[in-house]
N, CA and C atoms as an extended XYZ file, in Angstrom:
468
Properties=species:S:1:pos:R:3:atomname:S:1:resname:S:1:resid:I:1 pbc="F F F"
N         0.810       -1.144        0.000 N   UNK     1
C         0.000        0.000        0.000 CA  UNK     1
C         0.876        1.238        0.000 C   UNK     1
N         0.474        2.186       -0.829 N   UNK     2
C         1.274        3.401       -0.922 CA  UNK     2
C         0.628        4.473       -0.073 C   UNK     2
N         1.468        5.226        0.491 N   UNK     3
C         0.984        6.274        1.380 CA  UNK     3
C         0.947        7.610        0.635 C   UNK     3
N        -0.142        8.367        0.787 N   UNK     4
C        -0.271        9.676        0.147 CA  UNK     4
C         0.393       10.678        1.053 C   UNK     4
N         1.296       11.485        0.485 N   UNK     5
C         1.938       12.493        1.317 CA  UNK     5
C         0.891       13.437        1.917 C   UNK     5
N         1.192       13.912        3.099 N   UNK     6
C         0.234       14.748        3.819 CA  UNK     6
C        -0.014       16.094        3.150 C   UNK     6
N         0.885       16.556        2.293 N   UNK     7
C         0.666       17.843        1.650 CA  UNK     7
C        -0.070       17.698        0.321 C   UNK     7
N        -0.404       16.501       -0.064 N   UNK     8
C        -1.150       16.288       -1.294 CA  UNK     8
C        -2.636       16.277       -0.950 C   UNK     8
N        -3.436       17.036       -1.674 N   UNK     9
C        -4.849       17.104       -1.360 CA  UNK     9
C        -5.530       15.782       -1.657 C   UNK     9
N        -6.547       15.499       -0.891 N   UNK    10
C        -7.316       14.290       -1.084 CA  UNK    10
C        -8.151       14.475       -2.343 C   UNK    10
N        -8.063       13.564       -3.323 N   UNK    11
C        -8.782       13.751       -4.579 CA  UNK    11
C       -10.293       13.760       -4.383 C   UNK    11
N       -10.810       13.086       -3.426 N   UNK    12
C       -12.253       13.064       -3.199 CA  UNK    12
C       -12.706       14.411       -2.649 C   UNK    12
N       -11.927       14.992       -1.754 N   UNK    13
C       -12.308       16.264       -1.139 CA  UNK    13
C       -12.234       17.419       -2.110 C   UNK    13
N       -11.438       17.308       -3.170 N   UNK    14
C       -11.290       18.410       -4.113 CA  UNK    14
C       -12.191       18.262       -5.328 C   UNK    14
N       -12.925       17.240       -5.436 N   UNK    15
C       -13.791       17.087       -6.600 CA  UNK    15
C       -14.953       18.069       -6.488 C   UNK    15
N       -15.445       18.585       -7.592 N   UNK    16
C       -16.527       19.566       -7.565 CA  UNK    16
C       -17.777       19.021       -6.883 C   UNK    16
N       -18.042       17.751       -7.006 N   UNK    17
C       -19.232       17.181       -6.401 CA  UNK    17
C       -19.121       17.166       -4.884 C   UNK    17
N       -17.920       17.082       -4.371 N   UNK    18
C       -17.719       16.970       -2.934 CA  UNK    18
C       -17.855       18.325       -2.232 C   UNK    18
N       -17.642       19.395       -2.961 N   UNK    19
C       -17.735       20.726       -2.346 CA  UNK    19
C       -19.194       21.069       -2.091 C   UNK    19
N       -19.429       21.726       -0.980 N   UNK    20
C       -20.779       22.173       -0.667 CA  UNK    20
C       -20.934       23.565       -1.232 C   UNK    20
N       -21.866       23.740       -2.151 N   UNK    21
C       -22.098       25.045       -2.767 CA  UNK    21
C       -23.060       25.842       -1.897 C   UNK    21
N       -22.856       27.139       -1.887 N   UNK    22
C       -23.752       28.012       -1.147 CA  UNK    22
C       -25.111       27.982       -1.822 C   UNK    22
N       -26.171       27.997       -1.058 N   UNK    23
C       -27.491       27.945       -1.685 CA  UNK    23
C       -27.712       29.175       -2.562 C   UNK    23
N       -28.307       28.967       -3.705 N   UNK    24
C       -28.580       30.040       -4.657 CA  UNK    24
C       -29.974       30.576       -4.372 C   UNK    24
N       -30.066       31.875       -4.199 N   UNK    25
C       -31.365       32.490       -3.947 CA  UNK    25
C       -32.088       32.637       -5.274 C   UNK    25
N       -33.279       32.121       -5.322 N   UNK    26
C       -34.060       32.224       -6.542 CA  UNK    26
C       -35.118       33.308       -6.437 C   UNK    26
N       -35.353       33.823       -5.229 N   UNK    27
C       -36.339       34.876       -5.041 CA  UNK    27
C       -35.687       36.236       -5.260 C   UNK    27
N       -36.452       37.147       -5.828 N   UNK    28
C       -35.965       38.515       -6.019 CA  UNK    28
C       -35.929       39.207       -4.659 C   UNK    28
N       -34.944       40.073       -4.427 N   UNK    29
C       -34.899       40.786       -3.144 CA  UNK    29
C       -36.159       41.632       -2.986 C   UNK    29
N       -36.571       41.815       -1.765 N   UNK    30
C       -37.768       42.611       -1.493 CA  UNK    30
C       -37.569       44.022       -2.044 C   UNK    30
N       -38.568       44.500       -2.706 N   UNK    31
C       -38.480       45.833       -3.296 CA  UNK    31
C       -38.328       46.862       -2.175 C   UNK    31
N       -37.416       47.792       -2.388 N   UNK    32
C       -37.205       48.849       -1.392 CA  UNK    32
C       -38.480       49.681       -1.306 C   UNK    32
N       -38.828       50.050       -0.096 N   UNK    33
C       -40.041       50.847        0.071 CA  UNK    33
C       -39.837       52.198       -0.596 C   UNK    33
N       -40.784       52.541       -1.437 N   UNK    34
C       -40.703       53.817       -2.143 CA  UNK    34
C       -41.006       54.941       -1.165 C   UNK    34
N       -40.161       55.941       -1.175 N   UNK    35
C       -40.345       57.105       -0.309 CA  UNK    35
C       -41.459       57.950       -0.925 C   UNK    35
N       -42.433       58.362       -0.120 N   UNK    36
C       -43.508       59.175       -0.692 CA  UNK    36
C       -42.939       60.497       -1.203 C   UNK    36
N       -43.518       61.022       -2.272 N   UNK    37
C       -42.992       62.273       -2.817 CA  UNK    37
C       -43.190       63.424       -1.831 C   UNK    37
N       -42.259       64.340       -1.847 N   UNK    38
C       -42.341       65.524       -0.985 CA  UNK    38
C       -43.484       66.407       -1.488 C   UNK    38
N       -44.117       67.143       -0.602 N   UNK    39
C       -45.197       68.039       -1.050 CA  UNK    39
C       -44.732       68.990       -2.158 C   UNK    39
N       -43.483       69.409       -2.082 N   UNK    40
C       -42.945       70.360       -3.060 CA  UNK    40
C       -42.784       69.749       -4.448 C   UNK    40
N       -42.869       68.417       -4.554 N   UNK    41
C       -42.750       67.749       -5.849 CA  UNK    41
C       -44.066       67.751       -6.621 C   UNK    41
N       -45.137       68.174       -5.968 N   UNK    42
C       -46.432       68.232       -6.652 CA  UNK    42
C       -46.389       69.340       -7.691 C   UNK    42
N       -47.203       69.227       -8.732 N   UNK    43
C       -47.266       70.310       -9.723 CA  UNK    43
C       -47.699       71.614       -9.058 C   UNK    43
N       -47.171       72.703       -9.544 N   UNK    44
C       -47.426       74.031       -8.989 CA  UNK    44
C       -48.916       74.304       -8.823 C   UNK    44
N       -49.699       73.987       -9.862 N   UNK    45
C       -51.130       74.280       -9.840 CA  UNK    45
C       -51.899       73.408       -8.847 C   UNK    45
N       -51.261       72.377       -8.310 N   UNK    46
C       -51.837       71.550       -7.249 CA  UNK    46
C       -51.269       71.986       -5.897 C   UNK    46
N       -49.972       72.214       -5.856 N   UNK    47
C       -49.279       72.585       -4.619 CA  UNK    47
C       -49.882       73.833       -3.979 C   UNK    47
N       -50.045       74.890       -4.756 N   UNK    48
C       -50.481       76.166       -4.173 CA  UNK    48
C       -51.896       76.077       -3.598 C   UNK    48
N       -52.917       75.698       -4.390 N   UNK    49
C       -54.264       75.710       -3.794 CA  UNK    49
C       -54.515       74.611       -2.761 C   UNK    49
N       -53.906       73.448       -2.928 N   UNK    50
C       -54.202       72.328       -2.032 CA  UNK    50
C       -53.311       72.266       -0.797 C   UNK    50
N       -52.108       72.819       -0.876 N   UNK    51
C       -51.179       72.740        0.250 CA  UNK    51
C       -50.819       74.112        0.826 C   UNK    51
N       -50.383       75.023       -0.020 N   UNK    52
C       -49.908       76.324        0.461 CA  UNK    52
C       -51.025       77.161        1.080 C   UNK    52
N       -52.144       77.309        0.403 N   UNK    53
C       -53.214       78.165        0.926 CA  UNK    53
C       -53.751       77.664        2.269 C   UNK    53
N       -54.102       76.376        2.396 N   UNK    54
C       -54.575       75.916        3.716 CA  UNK    54
C       -53.511       76.056        4.808 C   UNK    54
N       -52.250       75.815        4.463 N   UNK    55
C       -51.174       75.939        5.454 CA  UNK    55
C       -51.005       77.396        5.893 C   UNK    55
N       -51.147       78.335        4.967 N   UNK    56
C       -51.060       79.763        5.317 CA  UNK    56
C       -52.196       80.168        6.251 C   UNK    56
N       -53.410       79.757        5.934 N   UNK    57
C       -54.556       80.090        6.786 CA  UNK    57
C       -54.327       79.540        8.193 C   UNK    57
N       -53.934       78.291        8.272 N   UNK    58
C       -53.726       77.645        9.572 CA  UNK    58
C       -52.642       78.359       10.384 C   UNK    58
N       -51.532       78.694        9.743 N   UNK    59
C       -50.418       79.332       10.457 CA  UNK    59
C       -50.743       80.770       10.864 C   UNK    59
N       -51.451       81.501       10.022 N   UNK    60
C       -51.838       82.875       10.370 CA  UNK    60
C       -52.771       82.849       11.573 C   UNK    60
N       -53.725       81.937       11.572 N   UNK    61
C       -54.645       81.827       12.712 CA  UNK    61
C       -53.909       81.365       13.972 C   UNK    61
N       -52.975       80.425       13.825 N   UNK    62
C       -52.203       79.946       14.979 CA  UNK    62
C       -51.328       81.054       15.558 C   UNK    62
N       -50.929       81.983       14.731 N   UNK    63
C       -50.076       83.081       15.168 CA  UNK    63
C       -50.879       84.165       15.877 C   UNK    63
N       -52.183       84.016       15.835 N   UNK    64
C       -53.041       84.988       16.501 CA  UNK    64
C       -53.706       85.953       15.554 C   UNK    64
N       -53.523       85.744       14.271 N   UNK    65
C       -54.129       86.640       13.298 CA  UNK    65
C       -55.517       86.184       12.907 C   UNK    65
N       -56.276       87.059       12.257 N   UNK    66
C       -57.597       86.694       11.780 CA  UNK    66
C       -57.479       85.800       10.545 C   UNK    66
N       -58.520       85.038       10.269 N   UNK    67
C       -58.504       84.182        9.080 CA  UNK    67
C       -58.424       85.059        7.832 C   UNK    67
N       -57.437       84.836        6.990 N   UNK    68
C       -57.311       85.649        5.784 CA  UNK    68
C       -58.196       85.104        4.658 C   UNK    68
N       -58.539       85.981        3.745 N   UNK    69
C       -59.156       85.559        2.491 CA  UNK    69
C       -57.993       85.388        1.516 C   UNK    69
N       -57.856       84.198        0.936 N   UNK    70
C       -56.755       83.936        0.008 CA  UNK    70
C       -57.301       83.486       -1.336 C   UNK    70
N       -56.693       84.003       -2.399 N   UNK    71
C       -57.072       83.641       -3.757 CA  UNK    71
C       -55.796       83.320       -4.516 C   UNK    71
N       -55.825       82.225       -5.290 N   UNK    72
C       -54.707       81.856       -6.154 CA  UNK    72
C       -55.144       82.151       -7.575 C   UNK    72
N       -54.379       83.008       -8.263 N   UNK    73
C       -54.787       83.413       -9.604 CA  UNK    73
C       -53.581       83.820      -10.443 C   UNK    73
N       -53.834       83.932      -11.731 N   UNK    74
C       -52.835       84.467      -12.642 CA  UNK    74
C       -53.316       85.845      -13.049 C   UNK    74
N       -52.400       86.813      -13.052 N   UNK    75
C       -52.795       88.169      -13.396 CA  UNK    75
C       -51.609       89.106      -13.367 C   UNK    75
N       -51.876       90.407      -13.444 N   UNK    76
C       -50.776       91.380      -13.448 CA  UNK    76
C       -50.166       91.536      -12.054 C   UNK    76
N       -48.861       91.496      -12.011 N   UNK    77
C       -48.124       91.678      -10.759 CA  UNK    77
C       -48.306       93.119      -10.284 C   UNK    77
N       -48.562       93.305       -9.000 N   UNK    78
C       -48.688       94.683       -8.492 CA  UNK    78
C       -47.433       95.501       -8.825 C   UNK    78
N       -47.608       96.756       -8.978 N   UNK    79
C       -46.566       97.757       -9.231 CA  UNK    79
C       -46.060       97.697      -10.666 C   UNK    79
N       -45.613       96.532      -11.154 N   UNK    80
C       -44.988       96.467      -12.474 CA  UNK    80
C       -45.921       95.987      -13.573 C   UNK    80
N       -46.979       95.262      -13.238 N   UNK    81
C       -47.963       94.831      -14.226 CA  UNK    81
C       -47.600       93.610      -15.056 C   UNK    81
N       -46.423       93.023      -14.836 N   UNK    82
C       -46.039       91.816      -15.592 CA  UNK    82
C       -46.942       90.655      -15.185 C   UNK    82
N       -47.234       89.779      -16.130 N   UNK    83
C       -48.084       88.632      -15.853 CA  UNK    83
C       -47.372       87.663      -14.902 C   UNK    83
N       -48.102       87.159      -13.909 N   UNK    84
C       -47.517       86.235      -12.947 CA  UNK    84
C       -48.612       85.395      -12.308 C   UNK    84
N       -48.194       84.376      -11.592 N   UNK    85
C       -49.086       83.609      -10.717 CA  UNK    85
C       -48.936       84.208       -9.333 C   UNK    85
N       -50.035       84.327       -8.609 N   UNK    86
C       -49.949       84.969       -7.297 CA  UNK    86
C       -50.964       84.410       -6.323 C   UNK    86
N       -50.592       84.555       -5.062 N   UNK    87
C       -51.519       84.345       -3.963 CA  UNK    87
C       -51.873       85.751       -3.504 C   UNK    87
N       -53.140       86.073       -3.610 N   UNK    88
C       -53.617       87.384       -3.202 CA  UNK    88
C       -54.341       87.201       -1.880 C   UNK    88
N       -53.923       87.954       -0.864 N   UNK    89
C       -54.512       87.808        0.461 CA  UNK    89
C       -55.101       89.086        0.986 C   UNK    89
N       -56.139       88.921        1.800 N   UNK    90
C       -56.795       90.077        2.424 CA  UNK    90
C       -57.034       89.744        3.887 C   UNK    90
N       -56.671       90.715        4.737 N   UNK    91
C       -56.918       90.627        6.178 CA  UNK    91
C       -57.841       91.782        6.555 C   UNK    91
N       -58.535       91.687        7.679 N   UNK    92
C       -59.407       92.790        8.100 CA  UNK    92
C       -58.634       94.108        8.184 C   UNK    92
N       -59.368       95.198        8.003 N   UNK    93
C       -58.749       96.524        8.072 CA  UNK    93
C       -58.125       96.928        6.755 C   UNK    93
N       -58.623       96.360        5.656 N   UNK    94
C       -58.080       96.685        4.333 CA  UNK    94
C       -56.589       96.406        4.210 C   UNK    94
N       -56.146       95.367        4.865 N   UNK    95
C       -54.744       94.941        4.751 CA  UNK    95
C       -54.679       93.876        3.672 C   UNK    95
N       -53.868       94.155        2.651 N   UNK    96
C       -53.770       93.226        1.520 CA  UNK    96
C       -52.311       92.902        1.221 C   UNK    96
N       -52.110       91.676        0.711 N   UNK    97
C       -50.768       91.274        0.305 CA  UNK    97
C       -50.855       90.396       -0.930 C   UNK    97
N       -49.749       90.378       -1.665 N   UNK    98
C       -49.624       89.577       -2.874 CA  UNK    98
C       -48.288       88.838       -2.809 C   UNK    98
N       -48.331       87.528       -2.937 N   UNK    99
C       -47.117       86.716       -3.066 CA  UNK    99
C       -47.077       86.282       -4.518 C   UNK    99
N       -46.110       86.778       -5.268 N   UNK   100
C       -46.066       86.573       -6.718 CA  UNK   100
C       -44.938       85.629       -7.116 C   UNK   100
N       -45.225       84.758       -8.069 N   UNK   101
C       -44.261       83.813       -8.636 CA  UNK   101
C       -44.078       84.190      -10.103 C   UNK   101
N       -42.832       84.396      -10.533 N   UNK   102
C       -42.592       84.809      -11.920 CA  UNK   102
C       -42.859       83.691      -12.917 C   UNK   102
N       -42.789       82.456      -12.463 N   UNK   103
C       -43.111       81.279      -13.295 CA  UNK   103
C       -43.977       80.340      -12.461 C   UNK   103
N       -44.700       79.434      -13.080 N   UNK   104
C       -45.499       78.484      -12.306 CA  UNK   104
C       -44.612       77.397      -11.693 C   UNK   104
N       -43.798       77.801      -10.731 N   UNK   105
C       -42.835       76.918      -10.077 CA  UNK   105
C       -42.506       77.543       -8.720 C   UNK   105
N       -42.608       76.755       -7.648 N   UNK   106
C       -42.361       77.345       -6.328 CA  UNK   106
C       -40.919       77.786       -6.142 C   UNK   106
N       -40.024       77.289       -6.978 N   UNK   107
C       -38.620       77.703       -6.885 CA  UNK   107
C       -38.300       78.916       -7.748 C   UNK   107
N       -39.282       79.418       -8.484 N   UNK   108
C       -39.037       80.582       -9.337 CA  UNK   108
C       -38.829       81.830       -8.475 C   UNK   108
N       -38.403       82.893       -9.107 N   UNK   109
C       -38.233       84.164       -8.396 CA  UNK   109
C       -39.583       84.602       -7.843 C   UNK   109
N       -39.565       85.103       -6.618 N   UNK   110
C       -40.784       85.498       -5.939 CA  UNK   110
C       -40.663       86.931       -5.439 C   UNK   110
N       -41.813       87.606       -5.403 N   UNK   111
C       -41.883       88.940       -4.830 CA  UNK   111
C       -43.099       88.997       -3.912 C   UNK   111
N       -43.098       89.974       -3.030 N   UNK   112
C       -44.241       90.201       -2.158 CA  UNK   112
C       -44.537       91.689       -2.154 C   UNK   112
N       -45.822       92.006       -2.144 N   UNK   113
C       -46.266       93.396       -2.061 CA  UNK   113
C       -47.300       93.474       -0.957 C   UNK   113
N       -47.328       94.597       -0.250 N   UNK   114
C       -48.265       94.799        0.862 CA  UNK   114
C       -48.855       96.189        0.757 C   UNK   114
N       -50.089       96.318        1.195 N   UNK   115
C       -50.699       97.633        1.270 CA  UNK   115
C       -51.776       97.628        2.341 C   UNK   115
N       -51.974       98.796        2.921 N   UNK   116
C       -52.998       98.964        3.939 CA  UNK   116
C       -53.867      100.138        3.506 C   UNK   116
N       -55.169       99.974        3.591 N   UNK   117
C       -56.082      101.005        3.136 CA  UNK   117
C       -56.531      100.712        1.717 C   UNK   117
N       -57.167      101.685        1.121 N   UNK   118
C       -57.764      101.481       -0.193 CA  UNK   118
C       -56.767      101.601       -1.345 C   UNK   118
N       -55.578      102.084       -1.076 N   UNK   119
C       -54.611      102.325       -2.147 CA  UNK   119
C       -53.989      101.047       -2.701 C   UNK   119
N       -53.236      101.226       -3.761 N   UNK   120
C       -52.503      100.129       -4.377 CA  UNK   120
C       -51.104      100.065       -3.783 C   UNK   120
N       -50.476       98.897       -3.818 N   UNK   121
C       -49.108       98.822       -3.306 CA  UNK   121
C       -48.174       99.647       -4.183 C   UNK   121
N       -47.164      100.213       -3.570 N   UNK   122
C       -46.212      101.021       -4.325 CA  UNK   122
C       -44.812      100.416       -4.318 C   UNK   122
N       -44.653       99.315       -3.588 N   UNK   123
C       -43.343       98.705       -3.471 CA  UNK   123
C       -43.466       97.193       -3.668 C   UNK   123
N       -42.598       96.651       -4.490 N   UNK   124
C       -42.523       95.216       -4.729 CA  UNK   124
C       -41.198       94.747       -4.157 C   UNK   124
N       -41.249       93.831       -3.190 N   UNK   125
C       -40.034       93.358       -2.524 CA  UNK   125
C       -39.655       91.976       -3.023 C   UNK   125
N       -38.361       91.750       -3.245 N   UNK   126
C       -37.888       90.396       -3.530 CA  UNK   126
C       -38.184       89.533       -2.316 C   UNK   126
N       -38.489       88.272       -2.553 N   UNK   127
C       -38.910       87.411       -1.462 CA  UNK   127
C       -38.219       86.059       -1.585 C   UNK   127
N       -37.551       85.633       -0.525 N   UNK   128
C       -36.839       84.347       -0.464 CA  UNK   128
C       -35.870       84.173       -1.631 C   UNK   128
N       -35.007       85.147       -1.807 N   UNK   129
C       -34.102       85.111       -2.956 CA  UNK   129
C       -32.845       84.282       -2.720 C   UNK   129
N       -32.475       84.034       -1.479 N   UNK   130
C       -31.227       83.320       -1.195 CA  UNK   130
C       -31.419       81.846       -0.867 C   UNK   130
N       -32.641       81.367       -0.909 N   UNK   131
C       -32.904       79.983       -0.521 CA  UNK   131
C       -32.607       79.037       -1.673 C   UNK   131
N       -31.844       77.993       -1.376 N   UNK   132
C       -31.498       77.008       -2.405 CA  UNK   132
C       -32.623       76.005       -2.629 C   UNK   132
N       -33.299       75.610       -1.540 N   UNK   133
C       -34.378       74.632       -1.648 CA  UNK   133
C       -35.643       75.245       -1.077 C   UNK   133
N       -36.685       75.263       -1.869 N   UNK   134
C       -37.946       75.846       -1.444 CA  UNK   134
C       -38.847       74.744       -0.905 C   UNK   134
N       -39.390       74.964        0.283 N   UNK   135
C       -40.284       73.989        0.892 CA  UNK   135
C       -41.578       74.682        1.319 C   UNK   135
N       -42.591       73.869        1.556 N   UNK   136
C       -43.866       74.391        2.018 CA  UNK   136
C       -43.693       75.131        3.337 C   UNK   136
N       -43.004       74.510        4.278 N   UNK   137
C       -42.847       75.144        5.596 CA  UNK   137
C       -42.061       76.451        5.500 C   UNK   137
N       -41.081       76.527        4.622 N   UNK   138
C       -40.310       77.765        4.460 CA  UNK   138
C       -41.187       78.876        3.889 C   UNK   138
N       -41.942       78.570        2.852 N   UNK   139
C       -42.835       79.575        2.270 CA  UNK   139
C       -43.831       80.094        3.306 C   UNK   139
N       -44.456       79.176        4.015 N   UNK   140
C       -45.470       79.563        5.006 CA  UNK   140
C       -44.843       80.408        6.108 C   UNK   140
N       -43.736       79.939        6.672 N   UNK   141
C       -43.143       80.671        7.802 CA  UNK   141
C       -42.683       82.064        7.396 C   UNK   141
N       -42.117       82.217        6.202 N   UNK   142
C       -41.623       83.533        5.794 CA  UNK   142
C       -42.748       84.503        5.437 C   UNK   142
N       -43.845       83.994        4.860 N   UNK   143
C       -44.983       84.884        4.592 CA  UNK   143
C       -45.550       85.373        5.921 C   UNK   143
N       -45.758       84.458        6.858 N   UNK   144
C       -46.306       84.828        8.159 CA  UNK   144
C       -45.352       85.774        8.890 C   UNK   144
N       -44.065       85.503        8.798 N   UNK   145
C       -43.074       86.386        9.422 CA  UNK   145
C       -43.157       87.792        8.830 C   UNK   145
N       -43.330       87.867        7.526 N   UNK   146
C       -43.412       89.176        6.861 CA  UNK   146
C       -44.680       89.920        7.279 C   UNK   146
N       -45.808       89.208        7.345 N   UNK   147
C       -47.064       89.829        7.764 CA  UNK   147
C       -46.988       90.280        9.215 C   UNK   147
N       -46.355       89.491       10.054 N   UNK   148
C       -46.194       89.873       11.451 CA  UNK   148
C       -45.245       91.071       11.582 C   UNK   148
N       -44.276       91.162       10.681 N   UNK   149
C       -43.378       92.320       10.672 CA  UNK   149
C       -44.131       93.619       10.406 C   UNK   149
N       -45.258       93.514        9.723 N   UNK   150
C       -46.117       94.677        9.477 CA  UNK   150
C       -47.024       94.964       10.675 C   UNK   150
N       -46.949       94.093       11.693 N   UNK   151
C       -47.812       94.189       12.883 CA  UNK   151
C       -49.270       93.920       12.519 C   UNK   151
N       -49.475       92.996       11.547 N   UNK   152
C       -50.815       92.665       11.095 CA  UNK   152
C       -51.371       91.435       11.806 C   UNK   152
N       -50.544       90.701       12.523 N   UNK   153
C       -50.984       89.453       13.152 CA  UNK   153
C       -50.837       89.524       14.655 C   UNK   153
N       -51.806       88.993       15.334 N   UNK   154
C       -51.699       88.819       16.778 CA  UNK   154
C       -51.423       90.101       17.537 C   UNK   154
N       -51.196       89.948       18.811 N   UNK   155
C       -50.901       91.116       19.656 CA  UNK   155
C       -49.454       91.552       19.462 C   UNK   155
N       -49.250       92.684       18.857 N   UNK   156
C       -47.903       93.219       18.639 CA  UNK   156
C       -47.716       94.509       19.389 C   UNK   156
């Protein structure tokens, strides 16, 4: 009988049939849960009336202000007359404001105009010009902050 040297592999152990193969998965991996779209991903004409306007009313009232009358429309921008999309708001005491979008996109250039009394606004202010990402909460908080800066909301 011949002896196999200890450094020579056993032919039975090295045969492909003798090796234990890892089980092959035949099922597809579970689909990753789709992240719901952000409110800001909605089309502009849906975002403004369905999300922005109700959020503005709620936040103005929570801040102590009266319920505003809000209208979303396309028309001439106050002061300059260029066509734009706007949120036109009215508060008691003939307090009015316009949040204007130069394009139908919440990330477009925005302006705000304010007036008190029966007159027309005479000043158009740039609005949220340095923000890289526009969100619903940012738009709402800055409009309310601007209105409160006029002392139009709550006890000031």
